[in-house]
C-alpha positions as CSV (number, residue, x, y, z in Angstrom):
1,X,-59.9,-72.8,-30.8
2,X,-62.8,-71.2,-29.9
3,X,-64.7,-70.9,-33.0
4,X,-67.7,-71.2,-34.9
5,X,-68.5,-75.0,-34.0
6,X,-69.3,-73.5,-30.2
7,X,-71.6,-70.6,-31.4
8,X,-73.5,-73.7,-33.2
9,X,-73.7,-75.9,-30.2
10,X,-75.2,-72.7,-28.7
11,X,-78.1,-72.2,-31.2
12,X,-78.8,-76.4,-31.1
13,X,-78.8,-76.0,-26.9
14,X,-80.5,-72.3,-26.4
15,X,-84.3,-72.4,-26.7
16,X,-86.7,-69.2,-25.1
17,X,-89.2,-69.6,-22.8
18,X,-92.6,-68.2,-22.6
19,X,-93.9,-66.2,-21.2
20,X,-91.4,-63.6,-20.4
21,X,-91.0,-62.3,-16.5
22,X,-93.2,-59.2,-15.9
23,X,-90.5,-57.3,-15.5
24,X,-88.2,-58.2,-18.3
25,X,-91.7,-56.7,-20.5
26,X,-91.6,-53.9,-19.0
27,X,-87.6,-53.2,-19.1
28,X,-88.0,-54.2,-22.7
29,X,-91.4,-52.2,-23.2
30,X,-90.0,-48.6,-22.3
31,X,-86.6,-48.1,-24.3
32,X,-85.7,-51.4,-25.9
33,X,-86.2,-53.2,-29.5
34,X,-88.7,-56.5,-29.6
35,X,-87.9,-60.0,-31.4
36,X,-90.3,-58.8,-34.0
37,X,-87.3,-56.0,-34.7
38,X,-84.3,-58.7,-35.5
39,X,-84.8,-58.1,-39.0
40,X,-85.0,-54.8,-39.4
41,X,-82.8,-53.5,-37.5
42,X,-78.6,-53.1,-39.2
43,X,-77.0,-55.2,-37.5
44,X,-73.1,-56.5,-38.3
45,X,-71.1,-59.7,-37.2
46,X,-67.9,-58.5,-36.8
47,X,-66.6,-61.8,-36.1
48,X,-67.0,-65.0,-38.3
49,X,-65.2,-67.1,-40.5
50,X,-66.7,-67.9,-44.3
51,X,-64.9,-71.0,-44.9
52,X,-66.9,-72.4,-47.7
53,X,-67.4,-70.4,-50.7
54,X,-71.3,-71.0,-51.5
55,X,-72.9,-68.0,-50.6
56,X,-75.1,-69.7,-48.2
57,X,-73.6,-67.9,-45.5
58,X,-74.1,-64.5,-47.2
59,X,-77.4,-65.0,-48.3
60,X,-78.6,-65.5,-44.7
61,X,-77.0,-62.1,-43.1
62,X,-78.7,-60.6,-46.2
63,X,-82.2,-62.5,-45.2
64,X,-81.3,-61.6,-41.4
65,X,-80.1,-57.9,-41.7
66,X,-76.6,-58.7,-41.1
67,X,-73.0,-57.4,-42.7
68,X,-70.2,-60.0,-42.0
69,X,-66.5,-59.5,-41.3
70,X,-64.7,-62.9,-42.4
71,X,-61.4,-63.5,-40.6
72,X,-58.7,-65.4,-42.1
73,X,-56.8,-67.5,-39.2
74,X,-53.3,-69.4,-39.9
75,X,-55.5,-72.3,-38.1
76,X,-54.6,-75.8,-38.9
77,X,-58.3,-77.1,-38.9
78,X,-59.1,-74.1,-41.4
79,X,-58.4,-74.2,-45.5
80,X,-54.8,-73.2,-46.5
81,X,-54.2,-69.0,-46.1
82,X,-54.4,-69.0,-49.7
83,X,-57.9,-70.6,-50.0
84,X,-59.5,-68.7,-47.3
85,X,-57.9,-65.7,-49.1
86,X,-59.7,-66.3,-52.1
87,X,-63.2,-67.5,-50.7
88,X,-62.7,-63.7,-49.2
89,X,-62.4,-62.0,-52.4
90,X,-65.1,-63.9,-54.6
91,X,-67.6,-63.1,-51.5
92,X,-66.4,-59.9,-51.1
93,X,-67.2,-59.3,-55.0
94,X,-70.6,-61.0,-55.1
95,X,-71.9,-58.8,-52.3
96,X,-69.7,-55.9,-51.5
97,X,-72.3,-54.4,-49.2
98,X,-72.8,-57.1,-46.5
99,X,-69.2,-58.8,-47.2
100,X,-66.2,-57.3,-45.2
101,X,-62.6,-59.7,-44.1
102,X,-59.9,-59.5,-42.5
103,X,-56.4,-60.7,-43.2
104,X,-53.6,-62.5,-41.1
105,X,-50.1,-63.6,-41.7
106,X,-48.0,-66.9,-41.4
107,X,-45.6,-67.2,-38.4
108,X,-43.2,-69.5,-40.6
109,X,-40.1,-67.9,-40.7
110,X,-40.3,-65.9,-38.1
111,X,-37.0,-63.7,-36.9
112,X,-35.7,-65.1,-40.0
113,X,-33.7,-62.7,-42.7
114,X,-37.0,-61.2,-44.7
115,X,-39.4,-62.1,-42.9
116,X,-40.8,-59.2,-41.8
117,X,-40.6,-57.7,-45.3
118,X,-42.3,-60.2,-46.6
119,X,-45.3,-60.3,-44.1
120,X,-45.4,-56.3,-44.3
121,X,-45.9,-56.8,-48.0
122,X,-48.6,-59.1,-48.1
123,X,-50.5,-57.0,-45.7
124,X,-50.4,-54.1,-47.8
125,X,-51.0,-56.1,-50.6
126,X,-54.3,-57.7,-48.8
127,X,-55.5,-53.8,-47.9
128,X,-54.8,-52.4,-51.2
129,X,-57.6,-55.2,-52.5
130,X,-59.7,-55.0,-49.3
131,X,-59.0,-56.5,-46.3
132,X,-60.3,-53.6,-42.9
133,X,-58.2,-55.7,-40.9
134,X,-55.8,-57.9,-39.9
135,X,-55.8,-60.8,-37.4
136,X,-53.0,-62.2,-34.8
137,X,-54.4,-65.3,-33.6
138,X,-53.4,-67.7,-30.5
139,X,-50.7,-69.6,-32.1
140,X,-49.0,-66.3,-30.5
141,X,-48.0,-67.4,-27.0
142,X,-49.4,-70.9,-27.2
143,X,-47.7,-72.9,-29.8
144,X,-45.4,-70.9,-32.5
145,X,-41.6,-70.8,-31.6
146,X,-38.6,-68.9,-33.0
147,X,-35.9,-71.0,-34.6
148,X,-34.3,-71.1,-31.5
149,X,-37.2,-73.1,-29.8
150,X,-38.7,-70.0,-27.6
151,X,-42.0,-69.7,-27.6
152,X,-43.4,-66.6,-29.1
153,X,-45.0,-64.4,-27.1
154,X,-46.9,-61.1,-28.9
155,X,-44.9,-58.2,-26.9
156,X,-42.2,-60.0,-28.8
157,X,-40.2,-57.1,-30.8
158,X,-39.8,-58.5,-33.3
159,X,-43.5,-58.5,-34.2
160,X,-43.5,-54.7,-33.2
161,X,-42.4,-53.9,-36.9
162,X,-45.6,-55.9,-38.1
163,X,-47.8,-53.6,-36.1
164,X,-46.3,-50.5,-36.7
165,X,-47.4,-51.4,-40.5
166,X,-50.8,-52.1,-39.8
167,X,-50.9,-48.9,-37.8
168,X,-50.1,-47.2,-41.2
169,X,-51.9,-49.1,-43.5
170,X,-54.7,-47.7,-41.3
171,X,-56.4,-50.6,-40.6
172,X,-57.6,-52.8,-36.9
173,X,-55.4,-55.4,-35.3
174,X,-58.1,-58.0,-33.9
175,X,-55.8,-60.2,-31.1
176,X,-57.0,-63.4,-29.9
177,X,-54.9,-63.9,-27.2
178,X,-54.4,-66.7,-25.3
179,X,-57.9,-69.1,-24.1
180,X,-60.6,-68.3,-21.9
181,X,-59.7,-68.3,-17.9
182,X,-61.6,-71.7,-17.7
183,X,-58.9,-73.1,-20.1
184,X,-56.8,-73.3,-17.0
185,X,-59.0,-75.2,-14.6
186,X,-60.0,-78.5,-14.3
187,X,-63.4,-79.5,-16.2
188,X,-65.4,-79.5,-13.0
189,X,-64.8,-75.9,-12.3
190,X,-65.4,-74.7,-15.8
191,X,-68.1,-72.1,-16.0
192,X,-69.8,-72.8,-18.8
193,X,-70.6,-76.8,-20.4
194,X,-69.0,-75.3,-24.1
195,X,-65.8,-74.8,-22.5
196,X,-65.9,-77.7,-21.0
197,X,-67.1,-79.8,-24.0
198,X,-64.4,-77.8,-26.1
199,X,-61.1,-78.7,-24.2
200,X,-62.0,-82.4,-23.2
201,X,-61.9,-82.8,-27.4
202,X,-58.5,-80.6,-27.7
203,X,-56.6,-81.2,-25.2
204,X,-53.9,-79.8,-27.2
205,X,-55.2,-76.9,-26.4
206,X,-56.0,-77.3,-22.5
207,X,-53.9,-75.3,-20.6
208,X,-55.0,-77.0,-17.5
209,X,-53.2,-80.1,-18.8
210,X,-49.5,-78.0,-20.3
211,X,-48.5,-77.0,-17.0
212,X,-45.2,-76.0,-19.1
213,X,-47.0,-73.5,-21.2
214,X,-47.5,-69.8,-19.8
215,X,-49.9,-69.1,-17.6
216,X,-53.4,-67.0,-18.1
217,X,-52.1,-64.1,-16.5
218,X,-48.7,-64.0,-18.3
219,X,-50.5,-63.9,-21.7
220,X,-52.7,-61.0,-20.5
221,X,-49.7,-59.0,-19.0
222,X,-47.4,-60.0,-22.4
223,X,-51.3,-58.7,-24.2
224,X,-50.9,-55.4,-22.3
225,X,-47.6,-54.6,-22.5
226,X,-48.1,-55.0,-26.1
227,X,-51.0,-52.5,-26.4
228,X,-49.4,-50.0,-24.3
229,X,-46.5,-49.7,-27.0
230,X,-48.5,-49.5,-29.6
231,X,-50.8,-46.8,-28.6
232,X,-52.0,-45.6,-31.9
233,X,-52.7,-48.9,-33.4
234,X,-56.7,-48.8,-33.9
235,X,-56.6,-52.7,-31.3
236,X,-59.8,-55.0,-31.5
237,X,-59.4,-57.9,-28.7
238,X,-61.2,-60.6,-29.6
239,X,-63.3,-62.6,-27.6
240,X,-64.1,-59.9,-25.2
241,X,-60.0,-59.9,-25.0
242,X,-60.4,-63.1,-23.1
243,X,-61.6,-61.4,-19.7
244,X,-65.1,-62.8,-20.6
245,X,-65.2,-64.5,-16.8
246,X,-65.5,-61.1,-15.3
247,X,-66.8,-57.4,-16.6
248,X,-65.3,-55.9,-14.1
249,X,-61.7,-57.4,-15.6
250,X,-63.1,-56.2,-18.9
251,X,-64.0,-52.8,-17.8
252,X,-60.5,-51.8,-16.1
253,X,-59.1,-53.2,-19.7
254,X,-60.8,-50.4,-21.4
255,X,-60.4,-48.1,-18.8
256,X,-56.7,-48.5,-19.3
257,X,-56.4,-48.3,-23.0
258,X,-59.2,-46.5,-23.9
259,X,-58.6,-46.7,-28.2
260,X,-59.0,-50.5,-27.9
261,X,-62.3,-52.5,-28.2
262,X,-63.7,-56.3,-28.2
263,X,-66.0,-58.3,-29.6
264,X,-67.7,-60.8,-27.7
265,X,-67.5,-63.8,-30.7
266,X,-68.1,-67.0,-28.8
267,X,-67.9,-65.5,-25.7
268,X,-72.0,-65.2,-24.9
269,X,-72.2,-67.7,-22.5
270,X,-69.4,-66.3,-20.2
271,X,-71.8,-62.8,-20.2
272,X,-75.0,-64.9,-19.7
273,X,-73.4,-66.9,-17.1
274,X,-72.7,-63.2,-15.4
275,X,-75.6,-61.6,-15.9
276,X,-78.0,-64.5,-14.1
277,X,-75.7,-63.8,-11.1
278,X,-76.5,-60.2,-11.5
279,X,-77.7,-58.5,-14.6
280,X,-78.0,-55.4,-13.2
281,X,-74.2,-54.8,-13.3
282,X,-73.8,-56.7,-16.5
283,X,-76.4,-54.6,-18.2
284,X,-74.7,-51.4,-17.2
285,X,-71.1,-51.9,-18.0
286,X,-73.0,-52.9,-21.8
287,X,-74.6,-49.1,-21.2
288,X,-71.3,-47.7,-19.9
289,X,-69.2,-49.6,-22.8
290,X,-71.8,-48.8,-25.4
291,X,-68.5,-47.1,-27.5
292,X,-66.3,-50.5,-26.9
293,X,-68.5,-53.3,-27.8
294,X,-68.8,-54.9,-31.1
295,X,-71.3,-57.8,-31.6
296,X,-69.4,-61.4,-33.1
297,X,-70.6,-64.6,-33.2
298,X,-67.7,-67.0,-34.3
299,X,-69.9,-69.0,-36.8
300,X,-67.9,-70.7,-38.9
301,X,-68.8,-72.3,-42.2
302,X,-66.6,-75.1,-42.9
303,X,-66.2,-76.2,-46.2
304,X,-67.8,-79.3,-45.5
305,X,-70.9,-77.9,-44.1
306,X,-74.3,-78.6,-45.2
307,X,-75.3,-75.1,-46.2
308,X,-79.3,-75.4,-45.7
309,X,-78.9,-76.8,-42.1
310,X,-75.5,-73.6,-42.0
311,X,-78.6,-71.2,-42.6
312,X,-80.9,-72.5,-39.4
313,X,-77.8,-72.6,-37.4
314,X,-76.8,-69.6,-38.3
315,X,-79.9,-67.7,-38.1
316,X,-80.9,-69.6,-34.7
317,X,-77.7,-68.3,-33.1
318,X,-78.7,-64.5,-33.9
319,X,-81.9,-64.6,-32.9
320,X,-80.6,-65.8,-29.6
321,X,-78.5,-63.6,-28.6
322,X,-80.8,-60.5,-30.4
323,X,-83.3,-61.7,-27.7
324,X,-80.9,-62.1,-24.7
325,X,-79.2,-58.3,-25.8
326,X,-81.9,-56.3,-27.0
327,X,-85.3,-57.7,-25.5
328,X,-86.2,-58.2,-21.9
329,X,-87.2,-62.1,-23.0
330,X,-86.6,-65.1,-21.1
331,X,-84.6,-68.1,-22.5
332,X,-82.9,-71.5,-21.3
333,X,-79.6,-71.3,-22.2
334,X,-78.8,-75.5,-21.5
335,X,-74.7,-74.4,-21.4
336,X,-74.6,-72.6,-18.4
337,X,-78.4,-74.4,-16.7
338,X,-80.0,-71.5,-16.2
339,X,-83.6,-69.8,-17.4
340,X,-81.2,-66.1,-18.4
341,X,-83.1,-62.7,-18.8
342,X,-82.9,-60.2,-21.7
343,X,-80.6,-57.6,-21.0
344,X,-83.4,-55.0,-22.5
345,X,-80.5,-52.7,-23.6
346,X,-81.9,-49.4,-24.8
347,X,-82.3,-49.3,-28.4
348,X,-79.0,-46.7,-29.0
349,X,-77.2,-49.0,-27.3
350,X,-78.3,-51.9,-29.5
351,X,-77.2,-49.8,-32.4
352,X,-74.2,-48.9,-31.2
353,X,-72.9,-52.2,-30.3
354,X,-75.0,-54.1,-33.1
355,X,-73.6,-51.7,-36.0
356,X,-72.1,-48.4,-35.4
357,X,-69.0,-49.7,-33.4
358,X,-67.5,-51.8,-36.2
359,X,-68.5,-49.5,-39.1
360,X,-66.1,-47.5,-37.0
361,X,-63.8,-49.5,-35.8
362,X,-63.3,-51.4,-39.0
363,X,-63.3,-48.1,-41.5
364,X,-59.9,-47.6,-43.5
365,X,-58.3,-44.7,-42.0
366,X,-54.6,-43.3,-43.4
367,X,-53.2,-42.3,-40.3
368,X,-51.6,-38.9,-40.5
369,X,-47.8,-39.5,-39.5
């Protein structure tokens, strides 16, 4: 699972270099923010996992100017869905202005009588309690099987009623489909150290070792068929829709599905890998699709984490990402072994990616039909 551990590793392995280049400084000064603006600008981390009831995550978010969207996930290494739900409700009650949450559902019993009705009723209850979105995880397409032992793909017609229920409830669907393309490559051909580290230690998710499983393009095609089949569903492709390796490919997805959005969670190093090679291309992508991209980290506050240490790590991740997206400063990114100049995106673009888009996409809005 490409989760918060990767983002935390990023925080520990990224350090700013000084001074920034003359060109970067000039670009940053023109119409962009500086590091001094970080805490004062409204921001929204649209993809985190608060799996610890301690308010440390929430306190750091307030200190750094963030709202949070904590996403419940049916992931074996996470607390139970019931415990994730309990934590989300407690933190949302403590600070509803800064803490928001997304619900999910279990695939257990999929295809058996009553499964659809139970899932739909559960989602309706959760939205009534404040859930702003519903998450479908990569277990759909990579792990879950039906009663006949067949792998369940996202475009399985038996998932369609659930998708339509989510649309009718007026909330977004966040989908994590597949894995980064690196997952299908040998370790020495991967583009980032965080992917090498993750898949080296999680062979169960390393698809290069499982040629019997669906290929990368198979999963992307299933996702695209699903989105096409539900054009009125507010769809968010988590982790840059698993197209992180190529901003042109992300652009093609967004062009094909004009109502879809993507979040950046746990994929910053893949974007940086591209911008080292063609900074203007990546910068222009964010400017062109400024209304379609949501800032997110995948930071995960584990149940056994030290609250003080986690606060330091979250703060470091947030500041590093801000340095890259919002300023023209250069920083060393060890995961790609490179000095990475910041994109110095215009302030209006940063405001959308960091805040306005998430507020719009995750607003509960009941459809008229």
